[in-house]
N, C-alpha and C positions, 0 to 999 in steps of 0.2 A: 604737329606730329606728335600727338599725345602718346602713341605707342612707343615713341622712342625712348622714353623713359626707361623701357624694359630692357634696353641694350645700351651700353656705354659707347661712347665714341671710341675709346681704345679697342673695344671688341670688335667693333665694325672695321676699323682700319686693319686690324690684324687678321680678320677672317672675311673675305669679301662675301662668302656664302652667307653670312648674318645680314649684310647688305640686302642680299635678294630677299632673305626672311622678312626684314623691315619692310620692304616694299610690298611684299604678298599681305603683310599685317596691317598695313595702311589702306591697301584695297579693300580687304575684308572689313576692317573697322567702319570704313566710310559707308560701305554697303549696308551693314547690319546696324550701325549707329544712327545713319540719317537717313538713308534711302528707304529702306525698308518700312521703318515707322512712318515716314511721309504716305508710301503708297497705302499701307494698311489702314491709315487714319482717312486716307480718300476714300478708301473702299468701304469703309465702315460709314461714312457721312452720306457718300453719294451712290454707293453700289457700281462705283466705277473707280478704277485704279488711279486715274489722273485728272478727272474733272475739278476736285476742290483745289488741287495745286495750280488749275488754270494752265494747261499746258497747249492750249490752243495758239497759234501764232496771232500777233496783235493784228487787227484789222488794219492799221496804218503801219506799213512796212517801214516808213522813215524812222519808227522808233528803233528797231534793230540796227540802222545804219547810225543813228545819233548816239548810240550808246557807247561807242567807242572814242568819239570825239570828247564826248564828257568825261569820260574816265581819263584819257590822256591830259586834257586841260587841268585837271585837278591835281595831277601829279606833284607839282611845285608845292602846292599848299598842304598835301598830305605828308610829304617829305619833309617839309618845315616843322610841321607839328610832331612829327616822329623825332627830330632833333630835339625839341624841347621837351618832349615825353622823355627821352633818353636822360635828359638832364635832371630830371624830378628825384628828390630824395623822399625814400618812403620809410623813413624814421627806423624803428627797430629793426624792421622786415627789409630792409633796402639790401644788406648783403645778402640773404637768402634768395631774393627776387634775381640779384645780378648774377649769382651764382646758377640759378635755375635758367637764366637768359643765356649765359656763356655755354652751358650744358647743351641747351637747345640750339644754338648758334653751330657748335662741333657737329652736332648729330646731323643738323641740316646740311652742312658741308660735305660730309661724307656721304650722305644721302645722294645729294646732287651731283657728287663728283664722279662724271664720266668724261670719256675721252672719243665718242664715237657719235656720228649721226644717230646710229640706232639707240644708242643710251640716251641721247637728248630727247628723242623722240619719245622713249618709255618715260622719261620723267615729265615730260609734257602731258603725256595721258594720266599719268597718275596723279600729279601736283596740279595741272592745269585743268583736264576735262573731267576727271572722276571726281576731284574735291569741288569743283565748281558746280557741277551737277548735282551731285549729293547734298552738299550743304545748301544750295538754294533750294531745293526741293524741301529740305526740312525747315531752315530758317525763315526764308520769305514765303513760300508755297505753302507752309502749313503752320508753323508757329505763329508768324506774323498774321497770319489770316484768322487764326483761332483768337488771338489777342484782340484783334480788330472787332471781330464778331462780339466778342465777350465785353470789351470795354467800350464800344461804340465810339471810339475815338482813334482815327486812323494815325494820328501823330504820336499818341503815347505808345499805340501798338509798334510802330516804326521804330522808334527811338529804344524802346524795351529789348526789342529783338535785337538791335544794333549793340546794344550793351551786353547782352547774354552771348551773341555771336563773338563779340571781341574777348569777353570773360573765359569762355569756354576754350579759347586757344591756349590759355594759361601762360601769356607771354606778355607781362604787364608793362614791359619797357616801350612797349608798341600798342598799349592799349587804346589811346584817343585816336591815332590814325585809322586804326583796323574798324574803331567805333564808327568813325566818319565815314568810312567806306561802306560799312553796314547800312548806315542810314540812306546813303545815297542808293545802294542797291534796293534798298526797301522803298524808297519814294519811286523809283523807276519802277518797280513791280506793281505799286498802287496805282500809279498813273497809266500805265500801259495795261493792266489787267491781264498780262501775260508773263510767266516766268522766263521766257527765253532771252530777253533782252538783259536781265539781271544775270543770268548763267553767262551770256556773252562777255559781259563786263567783268565778271569775276574769273571767267576763263581767261580772257587778255591779260588781266591784271597778274595771275599767278604765273602764266606762261612766259609773259616778258620778264619777269624776274628769274624764272629757270634760264630762259636763252641769255640774259645779261650774265648770270653766273657762269653759264658754260663758256662764252666768249671770254670773259674775264680770266676764268681758271686756265684756258688753253691758248691764251695769248699774252698772259702775265700783263693785262691791262686792269686799270682800276674800274670797279664795278660802276656802270653808269649811275645807279640809283644812289651810290655813296658819292659819286662825283657831283651829282646836281642837288644834293641836298641841302647846300648853303647858296641857294639861287638869290640873285640881288633883290632887294625890296621892290625895285622898279618892276622886274620880271615877274617877281611873286604876285604883285598886285595887277598885272597885265593878265596874267594866265587865269588868275581867280576872276577877273572879270568876265574873261571870255568863258569859263566854266558856268558863272552864274547865268551869262545869258543863253548858253546852251541848255542849261537846267531850267530856266526860264521858258524856252521854247517846248521842251519836255513837256512842261505844267500846262502851258496854253493849249497845246495839241493832246492833252490826256484823252483817254478813252472815257465815255460817260458812264 
């Protein structure tokens, strides 16, 4: 939520109108920073608003179904990498980065703090649907494809895009798990030749965290993602193996 820096957590808590303003800023930013450039680039390259982004459904519908199990099975590994990332020391910049992370966490909490189903649905639309759609259209559907055509190497394109995807979130204590997620989204897009499996994965990832926060906040329970960040080594290895098999299945059934 890069626009969050324009409003402090204190001002948001003091005035609910500011929260509404922030949410509209988030929507507008997503549309004009990510969606419009992607659509305009596609139009310029193919004379069609969507062709370059590859918005047709994949020919093999299983890839849409497999996207969610791949994501879920990767959660233990992503959460463990996240805990490791949080423990890294960034030298002279460490305090600055941790202060930025704390401010971002406070703003996110105020942004997501709702107490009704309508409020929850609104957050899912903004953080889940709009963010997933606009970011995937831009990062995977446009930037990754441009890099792939330019560099003639899909792996460099996928990982470069994943690094930029994580960097532009400006939350460096979660840089590596977000980069890994970006790479998974990138390979999914590359193998399926369709933007929709990666949009679904991105949507489910964001939405589950929104729902997790809502349940935790309104029931005084610990958030599931925090509670499962220290999964046992055996469970971590087991789930990572499952993820590996599912990703291998995605690769073996890739579009030509």
